[in-house]
C-alpha positions as CSV (number, residue, x, y, z in Angstrom):
1,M,179.8,231.2,271.2
2,A,180.0,230.2,274.8
3,D,177.2,231.5,277.1
4,P,178.9,234.3,279.4
5,R,177.0,233.0,282.4
6,L,178.8,229.6,282.3
7,G,182.1,229.3,284.1
8,T,184.9,227.8,282.1
9,T,187.4,227.1,284.9
10,G,189.0,223.7,284.6
11,R,189.1,221.3,281.6
12,L,186.2,219.0,281.0
13,H,187.4,215.4,281.3
14,A,184.2,213.2,280.3
15,S,184.7,209.6,281.0
16,P,182.5,206.6,280.5
17,S,181.7,206.6,284.2
18,T,180.1,210.1,284.0
19,P,176.5,210.6,282.5
20,H,176.2,212.9,279.6
21,C,172.8,214.1,278.4
22,G,172.5,215.2,274.6
23,P,170.3,218.0,273.6
24,L,167.0,215.8,273.2
25,S,167.4,214.2,276.4
26,A,167.8,217.5,278.1
27,L,164.7,218.7,276.3
28,F,162.8,215.6,277.5
29,H,163.8,215.8,281.2
30,D,163.2,219.5,281.3
31,A,159.5,218.9,280.1
32,D,159.1,215.8,282.2
33,S,160.4,217.2,285.2
34,P,160.5,221.1,285.3
35,R,161.1,222.0,288.9
36,A,161.3,220.4,292.3
37,S,158.1,219.9,294.3
38,D,157.5,222.1,297.1
39,D,158.1,219.2,299.5
40,E,161.6,218.5,298.1
41,L,162.5,222.1,298.1
42,A,161.4,222.3,301.9
43,W,163.6,219.1,302.8
44,Y,166.8,220.9,301.4
45,A,166.0,224.2,302.8
46,A,165.5,222.9,306.2
47,R,169.2,221.2,306.2
48,L,171.3,223.3,304.1
49,P,173.1,226.3,305.9
50,R,171.6,229.3,304.7
51,D,174.1,231.9,306.1
52,A,177.4,229.9,306.1
53,G,178.6,230.7,302.5
54,T,177.8,229.2,298.9
55,I,176.5,225.8,298.4
56,L,177.6,223.6,295.5
57,E,175.2,221.6,293.5
58,P,177.2,219.0,291.4
59,M,175.3,217.2,288.7
60,S,172.7,220.1,288.7
61,G,171.3,219.5,285.5
62,S,169.2,222.1,284.2
63,G,168.4,223.5,287.3
64,R,165.3,221.8,288.8
65,M,166.7,222.3,292.3
66,L,169.1,225.2,291.6
67,V,167.0,227.7,290.4
68,P,164.1,227.3,293.4
69,L,167.0,227.4,296.0
70,L,168.1,230.5,294.6
71,D,164.5,232.1,294.6
72,A,164.6,230.8,298.3
73,G,167.5,233.1,299.1
74,F,170.4,230.5,298.9
75,S,173.5,231.1,297.4
76,V,174.2,228.2,295.0
77,H,176.7,227.3,292.1
78,G,175.9,224.6,289.6
79,V,178.1,222.1,287.9
80,D,177.3,219.6,285.2
81,V,179.1,217.7,282.4
82,S,176.3,218.0,279.9
83,E,176.5,221.3,277.9
84,P,172.6,221.2,276.9
85,M,171.7,220.6,280.5
86,L,173.9,223.7,281.4
87,A,172.5,225.6,278.5
88,S,169.0,224.9,279.8
89,C,169.8,225.8,283.2
90,A,171.3,229.2,282.1
91,A,168.0,229.9,279.9
92,R,166.2,229.1,283.4
93,L,168.1,231.5,285.1
94,A,167.6,234.3,282.7
95,S,163.7,233.5,282.6
96,A,163.7,233.7,286.4
97,G,165.9,236.9,286.6
98,R,168.5,235.0,288.5
99,G,172.2,234.8,288.0
100,T,174.9,232.4,289.5
101,Q,178.1,230.5,288.6
102,L,177.6,227.6,286.3
103,F,180.7,225.3,285.5
104,R,180.9,222.5,282.9
105,Q,183.0,219.8,284.4
106,D,183.3,216.0,285.2
107,I,182.5,215.8,288.8
108,T,185.2,212.9,289.0
109,A,187.8,215.5,288.1
110,L,186.1,218.4,289.8
111,N,188.5,221.5,290.1
112,L,186.9,225.1,290.8
113,P,188.3,228.2,292.1
114,F,185.7,228.4,295.1
115,R,185.1,226.7,298.4
116,Y,181.7,225.8,299.5
117,C,180.2,225.4,302.9
118,A,177.9,222.6,301.7
119,A,177.0,220.4,298.7
120,F,174.2,218.2,297.4
121,I,173.2,216.0,294.8
122,A,169.7,215.7,294.3
123,G,167.2,213.3,292.5
124,G,169.4,210.3,292.6
125,S,171.8,211.7,290.2
126,F,174.7,210.2,292.3
127,Q,173.8,206.8,291.2
128,L,174.2,207.7,287.7
129,L,178.2,207.3,288.4
130,T,179.1,203.9,287.2
131,G,181.2,202.0,289.7
132,R,182.8,202.3,292.8
133,H,185.8,204.1,291.5
134,A,184.0,206.8,290.0
135,A,181.9,207.2,293.2
136,I,184.8,207.4,295.3
137,D,186.6,210.1,293.0
138,A,183.7,212.3,292.8
139,L,183.2,212.3,296.6
140,L,186.8,213.0,297.2
141,R,186.9,215.9,294.7
142,I,183.5,217.2,296.5
143,R,185.3,216.8,299.8
144,A,188.4,218.9,298.5
145,H,186.0,221.9,297.8
146,L,184.3,221.9,301.2
147,I,184.8,224.1,304.2
148,D,183.1,224.3,307.5
149,P,180.5,223.3,308.2
150,G,181.2,221.0,305.1
151,L,177.7,219.1,305.1
152,L,177.1,216.7,302.2
153,L,173.5,215.7,301.2
154,L,172.9,212.8,298.9
155,A,169.3,211.6,297.6
156,L,169.3,207.8,296.8
157,S,166.8,205.0,296.1
158,I,166.9,201.2,295.8
159,P,164.7,200.3,292.8
160,D,162.1,197.4,293.3
161,Q,163.9,195.5,290.8
162,A,166.7,195.1,293.1
163,E,164.8,192.5,294.8
164,H,162.5,191.3,292.2
165,P,164.5,191.5,289.0
166,P,162.6,190.9,285.7
167,G,163.2,188.1,283.6
168,A,163.7,190.1,280.5
169,A,164.4,193.7,279.5
170,V,161.7,196.2,280.5
171,I,160.5,198.4,277.8
172,E,158.8,201.6,278.4
173,V,157.4,204.6,276.2
174,R,157.2,208.1,277.5
175,H,155.9,211.3,275.5
176,A,156.5,214.9,276.3
177,M,155.0,218.0,274.8
178,L,157.3,220.9,274.3
179,A,156.3,224.7,274.5
180,D,156.4,224.9,270.5
181,G,154.0,222.3,270.0
182,T,156.3,219.5,269.1
183,Q,156.4,216.2,270.8
184,L,159.2,214.2,272.1
185,A,159.0,210.4,272.5
186,C,161.3,208.3,274.6
187,R,161.5,204.5,274.3
188,S,163.7,203.0,276.9
189,E,164.9,199.4,277.5
190,R,166.2,198.5,281.1
191,V,168.3,195.4,281.9
192,V,168.8,194.9,285.7
193,D,172.1,193.3,287.0
194,V,171.5,192.5,290.7
195,Q,175.1,191.1,291.1
196,K,176.8,194.5,290.0
197,R,173.7,196.2,291.6
198,R,173.1,198.2,288.2
199,I,170.4,199.0,285.7
200,R,171.4,199.7,282.2
201,T,169.0,201.9,280.3
202,Q,169.2,202.3,276.5
203,S,167.0,205.2,275.6
204,R,166.0,206.6,271.9
205,Y,164.5,210.1,271.8
206,E,162.6,211.2,268.9
207,R,161.4,214.7,268.2
208,R,158.3,214.8,266.0
209,E,156.5,217.6,263.9
210,R,153.0,216.3,263.2
211,S,154.0,212.7,262.2
212,R,157.5,213.5,260.8
213,I,160.6,212.6,262.9
214,V,162.8,215.5,262.7
215,A,165.4,214.6,265.3
216,R,166.7,211.3,266.9
217,E,169.2,210.7,269.8
218,D,170.3,207.6,271.3
219,E,171.5,207.5,275.0
220,T,172.9,204.9,277.4
221,M,172.7,205.3,281.2
222,M,173.8,203.1,284.0
223,M,172.2,203.4,287.4
224,T,173.8,202.0,290.5
225,W,172.1,201.5,293.7
226,Y,173.5,201.3,297.3
227,D,171.9,200.2,300.4
228,E,172.4,202.2,303.8
229,E,175.3,200.1,305.0
230,Q,177.1,200.5,301.7
231,I,176.7,204.0,301.1
232,T,177.9,204.8,304.7
233,A,180.9,202.7,304.0
234,L,181.5,204.5,300.8
235,L,181.4,208.1,302.4
236,G,183.6,206.7,305.3
237,D,186.3,205.5,302.7
238,A,186.1,208.9,300.9
239,G,186.9,210.7,304.3
240,Y,183.6,211.8,305.4
241,R,182.3,211.8,309.1
242,D,179.2,211.9,311.1
243,V,177.3,209.9,308.4
244,R,173.5,209.8,308.9
245,I,170.7,207.9,307.2
246,E,167.9,210.5,306.6
247,A,164.2,210.5,305.7
248,P,164.0,210.8,301.9
249,A,164.0,214.2,300.2
250,A,161.3,212.9,297.7
251,T,159.4,209.8,297.2
252,G,158.3,207.8,294.0
253,P,156.9,204.6,292.8
254,N,158.8,201.4,292.2
255,A,161.8,202.2,294.5
256,R,162.7,202.8,298.2
257,H,163.9,206.2,298.7
258,F,166.2,207.5,301.4
259,A,168.9,210.3,301.9
260,V,172.4,210.4,303.6
261,S,174.0,213.2,305.3
262,A,178.0,213.7,306.2
263,R,180.3,215.8,307.0
264,A,183.8,216.6,305.4
265,S,186.6,215.5,307.4
266,A,189.5,218.1,307.7
């Protein structure tokens, strides 16, 4: 049965260019990054308009940013293509005693019954859209939903591997413990394509009870990086103005982080 807290307006048009997390991936990311840091939250709270209307968070995932922004007094709607991520977000909202509109839609074909004073994509999620066409389509669809002041904020990063690509695939194994005591393991293999400015990551998630594997899930994600000049040009081509490079909303290892702000042209 569909969760009544999830909006159903518009049809889902998932495409190969749109990232789509499965249930084990959603559980792992929830356990690995449960909530935005105070510094990251403060960065968005200082820039997003508080009294101009409702804000849109495309690619909102399981609510890492959305729920604390609601707690801080902002009105925010969320959109994501992943049903498990939205179900997790709805559960977080219920646990926090909050309610808002959540929509399951592909950002490249966004079609919502509301208009928004601002939009933001946190945590580098915009870079999970594969290729220029998907990025432009997403920016155009977001712009179609913005009204004055029409602010857009994007958090971006350039991986260190862009300048120093490894000679072979990079393999990483991470673990996360769930609330019920079961363990999730994620084995990922990353391949860097400097010419296309992409990192292809193939991941296998395994859920274990004691030593027994009880669930397994495979996932392939593409990450595209842009430098400041490239993202400025991309936003201009999508009809945005007043593009500014900003200090990063959050920092992390193995990458150079920055952010960009822009206004939707009328």
